[in-house]
N, C-alpha and C positions, 0 to 999 in steps of 0.2 A: 565552544562547539568542537566536537571531535569527529573526524572521519574514520569510519571503520570499513573494512573491505573483506568481501568473500574471496575465496580462492578460485574455484572452478567456474569458468564462464566470465570471470572478471580479470584475474591475473593469469591463470593457466588455461590453455585451450585443450582440456581433456576430451571434450566431445569430438574434436577433430582427430585426436590421436586414436580414439576408439572407432569412430565411424568413417574416418577419412574425409569428412565434410562436417559442416555445422549440423547439429541435431534439429530436426523439423518439429518434433513434439517432445514433451517432457518425458514420455515413455518410449522414445525412439528405440528401435532394435537394430543390433548389428547383423551381419550376414549369418550368424549362428543362432539368431533369435534371442539374444541377450540384451537387456537394458544396459545403459552405461554402468550402473552400479554393479550389475551381475558380471559384466565383462571385466571391470576393474577388480572385483572381489576374486575372480579367477586368476588375475595377473596384476597385482598391485604395483608392479614395476612400471606400468603404464603411467602412473602418477609422476614418476621421475623422468620418463622419456617425453612427456608432453611439452610442446612449445608454449611460449607466452602468448597471451592474446594481444590484440592491437591496443588494448587499454593500459597494459602494464607500463609502458614508457611514459605515458601521460601521468599516471599516478606516482611513479618514481620521481619524475621531474618536479611534480608539485610537492613532493614530500622530501626534497633534498634536506639532508641534515636532521631529519625527524624520523622517529621510529614509526613503522607502519603497524597499525592495530588491526588484527585479522580476526574475523569471526567466521568459522566454517563448520559445517556438519559433515563429518567423515567417519567411516568405520575405523576402529582401532588399527586394523591391519594396513590401512593406507598412511597412517600418520607419520611414520618414520620416513617414507618416501616423500611425502608432502613437505616435511621439514627440511629434508635434504634439498628438494627443489627450491624451497624458499631461501635457503642459505645461498644457493647458486644465483638466483635471479633477483632476490629482494635485499638480502643482507640484514639490516637492522629491523627486527619485527618482534612483536609478541603475538601469540595466537591463543585463542580460546576456542575449544571444540564444543559444539552443541549437538543435541540429539536431533534437532529439526530446525526449520526456518523460523518458526514462531519463537523458539527459545532465544534466538539471536536478538529479538526485540527487547528482551529483558535486560540486555547489556547496553541499551541506548538510553542516554539521558536526554532530557528536553534540549533541543538544539543540535543534537548529534545527527549524523547521517550515515547510512550504510549503502555502499555500492554492492548490489546483489542482483543476480539474474533470475532468481527463483520466482515462479508465479504462485508459490504456496503460502505466502504470508496471509494472516488474517487482516492485516492493515498495511498500507503502503505509504503512510504520510511522512516517513523518514527515509524512504528508499529512493536511491538514484539507480535506475535500471538500464543496463546496456540492452539494446533491442535485439531480440532473437525471435524466430518464428514461434517458438514454444511459449513465450511469455506475453504475446500480444493481446491476450484476452483480459489482462489486468491493467489497472490504471495507477501506476506509481506516481509519486510526487513529481519526479523528473525522469523522463525516458531519454536516453542519449543514443543517437544513431551512428556516431563515429567518434574517434578520439578528440577531434576539435570541439565537438559539443560537450564532451566530458570536461575538457580543459576549461571551457567557458563556465560551466556550472561550478567547478572547484574554485575558480577565481572569484566568481560572483559571491560565493558564500565564504570566501577566505578560509577554505578548509585545508 
């Protein structure tokens, strides 16, 4: 079993950097009428300036002395900033960039899990999902509401 991790909403709090608060909907708009993706496309440095989420410390603690496997969907223009952010906050990692959420599923073997906040998967049977208002209409395998619950799920499955 391998644990794979998304970046935004799981490790990095990009929504808070863009909106000044958690996003309420997947298509949330900033004060200029931009979605998160539009806002970051205009200023990719936001990827570097964003703070970690409350889940990063739990994942790092659980992954001591192990490389973190990251699956993320990001435009090319964000990637250098994202990798710099990962170098600062994560350290030892490998990253696979995908075109969308469903492509991430192709990288999961039976028994693998992905921590991801996206409500856009076709299936959620291998997804551990941090709870956010924008993803509450889907039913992942495990929904975690706080870092303690994430730590429990990671220990339970020895991920």
